[in-house]
Residue, then its C-alpha position, 0 to 999 in steps of 0.5 A: x540513587x533511586x531518584x537518579x535512576x528515575x530521572x535517567x529513565x524519564x529522559x531516555x523515554x522522552x528522547x525515544x518517543x519521537x523516534x518511536x512515533x516516526x517508526x509507526x508509518x503504515x507500510x504494506x509488505x508481502x512476499x511472493x516468488x522470493x521477492x519482497x515488496x514494500x510500499x510506503x503509505x505515501x507511495x500508494x493511495x492514502x487511507x483518507x483517499x481510498x473511499x473517493x478512489x473506490x467511488x471513482x472506480x465504480x463511476x468509471x465502470x472499470x471492468x472486473x477481471x477474474x484470475x485463479x490466483x489469490x489477490x495479495x500484495x506481492x503476487x504477480x498478475x498474468x501478462x495477458x487478459x488484464x488491463x491496467x489504468x493510470x491513477x488520476x493525479x487527484x489521488x496523488x502522483x504514483x508510479x503504479x497503475x490500477x485495475x480490479x481483479x477478483x472484485x478487489x481494486x489493486x495497485x500494480x507495478x506496471x513493468x513487473x505486474x506485481x501487486x503493491x497495494x490492495x485498496x480496501 
């Protein structure tokens, strides 16, 4: 009986392993103004492209805008006073735009100006 239970547990573990691995996709979430923002890793700047993206920002001399609010995922940027730029296709096709606010490079949903990724 004990061997049978161990066999069943081993089979269940083998079946669950691929499901658990799929569930470990990196996402960034945030809550602001009652709305939740979820950005999958494939929708923003990928982790392995972030150093090159930061170098691109420095090379392009993108201006830094200063706002009084904290820069967090889910936050909304002001309607005026901040310029948004298209993400170059070399960093993947994304519906978002980027800017630099309070010294941090961020991706923004252009219509709502909601921050969807802080590129660290």
